[in-house]
C-alpha angles and dihedrals in degrees: 000000000000111000120204116244118241127182120206130200116197138169144127125296116285094014092118105261095148095057094044092046092053091050094049095043095048091048093058103025092250128155123227124237112200117232099178113114093215101043089067088074124088118227093028100098116132099038093048093052087234115183112269123248089258092052092047089053092057097059132015110255128197133203096022118127093004098133138046116239091252094046122104112252125166143152093279093056091044091052092051096046094039093054090049089056093047091050092051092049091049091051090052093047092241119144113243122220114189110202130186153089101246101105096189093054091052092046096052092042092056101032109023135248125274117243115252124196119245115273114231108249091229090059091052093048093047093051091049089051090052089050091056094044104039103020133235097285090064092051092046090051089052091050091049089054096046100035111014093169093059093040091054089060095051133078112241089236095052097106094169095059095036090055091045091052092050091046089054093050094046091050087063095252128132117269118280089249092056092045089053091048093049092050092044089187090256096155108114112182093151140057104228141200113195121199121185131196122213139168136187108279098249092047091051092048090050090053091049092053094045092049091052089054091049092049092052091048088051091058105266093151091053089049090055092046090053092049091051090055090059106030139036117257090236093073114120097243092046090057091058129110112301097002093071090047094054091045089054088054094046092050093049099249094116135026119242091255092050092049093050094046092049092048089053093047096045093045090053089050091048091052089052091052091049092052091048090053096047096041089058087068109084091196094070116105107210125219141168108251090245093057092087094138094061091044091048092052092051091044093051095044091051094056097037096049112100 
């Protein structure tokens, strides 16, 4: 059976994926499929490093601004909508370039999502009540005790995934880690080329810090203030990296200096986790972001090869 070809560009935050993706896509007439779990949301622009209007005008992008901040969006929905986009591009004969740093989204897009049994509504409601009463640290500690393998893969502030993992356990299912291992993501409906961007650690950290300064100069704090006027701070996207830090400053929990230092620290940690995830994939070909000519040759050969 003929399998559609899909190219993927991965790498840690601030490494320069947007610029490289635009260069590769324009060189081959490809269209870009977003694989960043925050860029799917409307109204979150600056803090998600979303492509600018000028960049979006250069190449057709998909799965950007497809959900409101208070709208449910998860890996299952991304898999469904992403595969619809890939199928449409294949029918039109247009090369597809999936770009992003959310490893789980890329994994389910290319290899499918394991089926999970329905969670009883009463379990979900009770756990959310415990979250309000006892706080997230207590729930994370429980998860670490019951399912250390899953807890080790999650950030202690990731309430959405912590609750989901506990819901799974309390529904009598295996841990999320074991479900993933049993599924093994063996579905392979696409032929793939995976390109990865990497930089020396200190150079990457410098770029992270400079981008934070640029985001703040572009009005990131005002963006967060506007979101808080329309939405509760407990929304999933508003608890993401950077947004939750600025909300903590705006609500008086942290000083400005504390918020900035913690954004820098947590972004560096996030970049490290991204690299750990992507480096575990032996199919990724690694490049310096400036090595666009070599990437372009590989990209073109992949789609032109019979």
